[in-house]
C-alpha positions as CSV (number, residue, x, y, z in Angstrom):
1,M,-0.4,-0.2,0.3
2,S,1.1,3.6,-0.8
3,I,0.9,6.5,1.3
4,S,-0.8,9.6,0.3
5,P,0.6,12.7,1.1
6,S,-2.0,13.9,3.4
7,Q,-1.5,10.5,5.4
8,C,2.0,11.4,5.3
9,R,1.4,15.2,6.4
10,A,-1.0,12.8,9.1
11,A,1.8,10.7,10.0
12,R,4.0,13.6,11.0
13,A,1.4,15.9,12.8
14,I,0.5,12.6,14.6
15,I,4.2,12.2,16.2
16,N,5.1,15.6,16.0
17,M,7.9,15.5,13.5
18,D,9.0,17.8,11.0
19,Q,10.0,17.8,7.4
20,N,13.9,18.1,8.7
21,D,13.3,15.0,10.9
22,L,11.4,12.6,8.5
23,A,13.5,13.7,5.1
24,A,17.0,12.3,7.6
25,R,15.2,9.5,9.0
26,A,13.9,8.0,5.9
27,S,17.7,8.9,3.9
28,V,15.8,11.6,1.0
29,S,16.3,15.5,0.8
30,R,14.1,17.5,2.7
31,G,12.6,19.1,-0.5
32,V,11.3,14.9,-1.4
33,I,9.7,15.4,1.7
34,I,8.4,18.8,0.9
35,D,7.0,18.3,-3.3
36,F,5.2,15.0,-1.8
37,E,3.3,16.7,0.9
38,K,2.5,19.2,-1.1
39,D,1.8,17.0,-4.5
40,R,3.8,18.3,-6.3
41,R,5.2,15.1,-7.2
42,K,5.2,11.5,-6.2
43,P,9.0,10.0,-5.1
44,G,10.2,7.0,-6.8
45,T,9.0,3.9,-5.4
46,N,12.3,3.5,-3.0
47,N,11.8,7.3,-1.5
48,L,8.5,6.5,-1.2
49,A,9.5,2.8,0.9
50,A,11.8,5.0,2.8
51,I,9.8,7.5,3.9
52,R,6.7,5.3,5.0
53,T,9.5,2.7,6.8
54,A,10.8,5.9,8.9
55,L,7.3,6.7,10.0
56,E,5.7,3.3,10.8
57,A,9.7,2.6,12.8
58,A,8.6,6.1,14.3
59,G,5.1,4.2,15.7
60,I,2.9,5.3,12.8
61,E,0.3,2.6,11.5
62,F,-0.7,2.6,8.2
63,F,-4.2,1.1,7.0
64,E,-7.5,1.3,5.1
65,D,-11.0,1.6,6.7
66,D,-13.8,0.0,5.3
67,R,-15.0,2.8,2.4
68,G,-11.3,2.1,1.5
69,E,-9.7,5.4,2.6
70,G,-6.2,5.3,3.4
71,V,-5.5,6.3,7.4
72,V,-3.1,6.5,10.0
73,K,-2.4,6.2,13.7
74,L,-0.1,5.6,16.2
75,R,1.1,2.1,17.0
76,S,-0.9,1.7,20.9
77,R,1.8,0.6,23.0
78,Q,0.7,-2.9,23.6
79,E,2.1,-4.4,20.0
């Protein structure tokens, strides 16, 4: 499952991570994050996977709701 620009922004907001921190954790440039979140361009497959992995490592879960829409949430501490 891919992530959308709005999911990326929401995920960062949930964990209070700025664009610089996400870029560093994903090993991509800040420009990649900025352009993706503003829906200017979609990162390449590897960069998008790195962004998702960095957010998941910080405690974010990505899933689809019963309507098939992408949702983000903070992983519970019990998992």
